[in-house]
C-alpha positions in Angstrom: 85.9 84.4 59.7 85.0 88.0 59.4 87.4 90.1 56.8 88.6 92.4 59.9 89.7 89.5 62.3 91.4 87.8 59.1 93.4 91.5 58.5 94.2 91.5 62.5 95.3 87.9 62.2 97.7 88.6 59.1 99.2 91.9 60.8 99.9 90.3 64.1 100.2 86.7 63.5 102.0 84.9 66.2 103.1 88.2 67.9 100.1 88.2 70.1 101.7 85.9 72.6 105.2 87.8 72.1 103.5 91.2 72.9 101.6 89.8 76.0 104.9 88.4 77.5 106.5 91.6 76.9 103.6 93.3 78.6 104.0 90.9 81.6 107.6 91.7 81.7 107.0 95.7 81.5 104.3 95.2 84.3 106.9 93.4 86.6 109.5 96.0 86.2 107.3 98.9 86.7 105.8 97.3 90.0 109.3 96.7 90.9 110.8 100.0 90.4 107.4 101.3 92.2 108.2 99.3 95.1 111.9 100.2 95.1 111.7 104.0 94.9 108.4 104.7 96.6 110.0 106.3 99.2 112.3 108.5 97.3 111.9 112.3 96.9 109.3 113.1 94.1 107.7 109.9 94.3 104.7 110.3 96.6 101.5 109.4 94.6 103.3 107.7 91.8 101.6 104.2 91.8 101.3 103.5 88.1 100.7 104.6 84.8 100.2 103.6 81.1 102.4 101.2 79.2 102.5 101.4 75.5 104.1 99.0 73.4 104.4 100.4 69.7 105.7 99.0 66.3 109.1 100.5 66.1 108.7 101.9 62.3 105.5 103.5 62.5 104.9 104.3 66.4 101.3 102.7 66.1 100.4 101.2 69.2 100.3 97.3 69.4 99.2 97.2 73.0 98.6 100.1 75.6 97.5 99.0 79.1 97.3 100.5 82.8 99.7 99.1 85.3 99.0 100.1 88.9 96.9 102.7 90.0 96.6 106.5 88.8 94.5 109.3 89.9 91.6 109.7 87.6 92.3 113.1 86.7 96.0 112.2 85.5 95.1 108.8 83.6 94.4 110.5 80.1 97.6 112.5 80.3 99.4 109.5 81.1 97.8 107.6 78.4 98.5 110.4 75.9 102.3 110.7 77.0 103.1 107.1 76.7 101.6 107.1 73.2 103.3 110.4 72.1 106.9 109.3 73.5 106.3 106.0 71.2 105.3 108.1 68.3 107.9 110.6 68.5 110.7 108.0 69.0 109.3 106.1 65.9 109.8 109.5 64.1 113.6 109.7 65.1 114.7 106.5 63.6 118.4 107.2 64.9 117.3 107.7 68.2 117.1 105.1 70.8 115.5 106.7 73.5 112.8 109.7 73.4 115.0 111.6 75.8 117.0 112.4 72.8 114.0 114.5 71.4 112.8 115.7 74.6 111.4 119.3 75.0 109.5 120.0 78.2 108.2 123.3 76.7 106.2 120.8 74.0 105.4 118.5 76.9 107.5 115.9 75.2 109.4 113.7 78.0 111.7 110.6 78.3 110.3 107.5 79.1 110.4 105.4 75.8 113.0 103.1 74.4 113.6 101.0 71.3 113.5 97.4 71.8 114.1 95.0 68.8 111.6 96.1 66.3 109.4 97.7 69.1 109.2 100.6 71.4 108.5 100.5 75.0 107.0 103.6 76.8 105.8 104.1 80.1 104.1 107.3 81.7 103.3 107.8 85.1 106.4 107.7 87.3 108.7 110.4 87.7 110.4 110.8 84.2 113.6 108.9 85.0 111.5 106.2 86.5 109.6 105.7 83.4 112.7 105.3 81.6 114.3 103.1 84.1 111.5 100.7 84.2 111.5 100.4 80.4 115.3 100.2 80.3 115.3 97.2 83.0 113.0 95.3 80.3 115.6 95.7 77.5 118.5 94.8 79.8 116.9 91.2 80.5 117.2 90.4 77.0 121.0 89.4 76.7 124.3 90.9 76.9 123.9 93.3 73.9 120.7 94.7 75.0 122.1 95.1 78.2 125.1 97.2 76.9 122.5 99.3 75.0 120.6 99.7 78.2 123.4 101.0 80.1 124.4 103.3 77.3 121.1 104.9 77.3 121.2 105.3 81.1 124.6 106.8 80.9 123.3 109.3 78.2 120.4 110.4 80.2 122.3 110.3 83.4 119.4 108.2 85.1 119.7 108.1 88.8 117.5 105.0 89.0 119.3 102.8 86.8 122.1 101.7 88.8 120.4 100.8 91.9 117.2 99.4 90.4 119.3 97.1 87.8 120.8 95.4 90.8 117.3 93.9 91.8 
């Protein structure tokens, strides 16, 4: 086995299946919120974006993938933003969401949340849609996680959380 493959196997270990399962859950959540909100004001043309699942300590991407469809000219921006949100959240270890360090003047947006030892980040929907989709994934992992997701949605006054979580 090549040295590089051994290093990857050591670093990732059995987490590949866990990360893939988490990515599939994120995909379902994003697709669901697009279906649920596509007729809402500000959602025209928002049919996908980029997901980034990152290490919660250093923000390095573990998996980045396209979900849905994006306009070719917007794809680089969405890819950059999903990774930036995760890295920024990792740089603020006391924050639970990228909303807490949001700064529109610097193009820093909400849409990333902490989840266990990872950060889930999405970019391509309206900002609060990005966040609501990731919060729904967190909320599906038990009562404590659901309480945390509710707390974040309340902190950011997310208009998509309440109706979306009932699905």
